[in-house]
C-alpha distance (Angstrom), angle and dihedral (degrees) to the residues before:
residue distance angle dihedral
M1 . . .
A2 3.85 . .
V3 3.81 89.4 .
L4 3.80 90.1 53.0
H5 3.81 91.6 51.2
R6 3.81 91.8 49.0
T7 3.84 90.5 49.3
V8 3.76 92.7 49.6
F9 3.81 91.5 45.7
A10 3.78 92.0 49.1
A11 3.83 91.5 49.9
L12 3.81 91.5 48.6
A13 3.81 91.9 47.1
A14 3.78 92.0 49.6
G15 3.78 90.9 49.8
L16 3.79 92.2 49.3
L17 3.80 92.5 48.0
A18 3.78 91.8 49.3
T19 3.82 91.6 55.5
A20 3.79 96.9 41.9
P21 3.82 112.2 121.7
A22 3.77 116.9 -104.6
R23 3.77 116.3 -102.8
A24 3.82 117.6 -123.5
E25 3.82 91.4 -109.9
D26 3.88 89.2 55.7
L27 3.80 95.1 53.2
P28 3.78 124.4 104.7
V29 3.82 107.6 -97.7
I30 3.81 119.8 -144.5
K31 3.78 113.9 -167.7
V32 3.80 124.0 -145.1
E33 3.82 127.3 -176.5
M34 3.77 122.0 -153.5
K35 3.78 118.9 -169.8
D36 3.80 128.3 171.4
G37 3.83 96.6 -47.4
A38 3.77 101.7 -21.8
I39 3.81 132.0 98.6
T40 3.81 118.1 -158.7
P41 2.98 124.6 -132.4
N42 3.76 96.5 33.8
V43 3.83 88.8 -154.7
I44 3.81 111.7 43.5
E45 3.78 109.4 -159.8
V46 3.82 115.8 -157.2
P47 3.80 134.9 170.6
A48 3.80 114.2 -95.8
N49 3.82 120.3 -131.0
T50 3.82 91.3 10.0
R51 3.78 133.7 103.1
F52 3.81 112.3 -108.9
K53 3.77 140.5 161.1
L54 3.79 123.3 -124.2
E55 3.83 108.9 -152.7
I56 3.80 110.8 -159.2
T57 3.83 122.0 -166.0
N58 3.79 123.4 -171.3
T59 3.83 104.6 -150.1
G60 3.77 92.5 169.8
T61 3.81 133.8 93.0
S62 3.78 97.1 -114.7
P63 3.83 133.7 58.7
V64 3.85 118.5 -90.7
E65 3.77 134.8 -166.1
F66 3.82 120.4 -150.6
E67 3.81 105.1 -150.8
S68 3.78 139.7 170.9
L69 3.79 119.7 177.5
E70 3.79 92.7 -166.9
L71 3.82 93.4 51.8
K72 3.86 91.2 40.1
R73 3.83 90.5 -131.5
E74 3.79 133.0 130.7
K75 3.76 135.1 165.7
A76 3.81 126.0 -179.2
L77 3.83 117.5 -155.0
A78 3.78 131.4 -172.0
A79 3.78 119.9 -132.3
G80 3.80 109.4 -70.0
A81 3.83 94.7 13.5
T82 3.81 129.7 129.9
S83 3.76 124.7 -158.9
S84 3.80 138.7 160.4
I85 3.80 139.8 -133.5
V86 3.82 117.9 -157.4
F87 3.81 113.8 -149.6
R88 3.76 116.5 -156.9
T89 3.78 91.4 -156.2
V90 3.78 138.5 -31.4
D91 3.80 122.9 -152.2
P92 3.81 115.9 -123.1
G93 3.76 109.2 -86.4
T94 3.79 147.9 81.6
Y95 3.80 122.0 -70.3
D96 3.81 130.4 -171.9
V97 3.78 117.6 -122.0
F98 3.82 126.3 -172.8
D99 3.79 144.1 167.3
D100 3.78 106.6 -111.7
F101 3.83 90.1 -156.8
H102 3.81 94.1 50.6
P103 3.82 107.9 41.8
N104 3.84 94.5 -165.3
A105 3.84 94.0 54.9
K106 3.77 106.4 97.8
A107 3.82 136.8 157.2
T108 3.75 139.8 168.8
L109 3.82 125.4 -121.1
V110 3.81 110.7 -150.9
A111 3.80 118.7 -164.9
K112 3.81 113.8 -163.4
């Protein structure tokens, strides 16, 4: 009987661990650089339907604002700053991204 209880407990524990949400440090990290009116890479590829972290670094000398109206996300960064946005999921597709402080700085986020 004790063996049966241990087997059932082990199966339940394995099932619970398999469905536990991913911690932020376990997420895929996609890096983006913003610098005085430029966004690199110009096409940001991310996993669709999966949690991920977008790490944004401003290597320029002026503030920047990573923004996407379609994704309803924005993040302002001072010169030299790094920050992250964690996305729960993004549907497959193409989304416009821009720097609100530098109107000509544009990129595309592609979830696939």
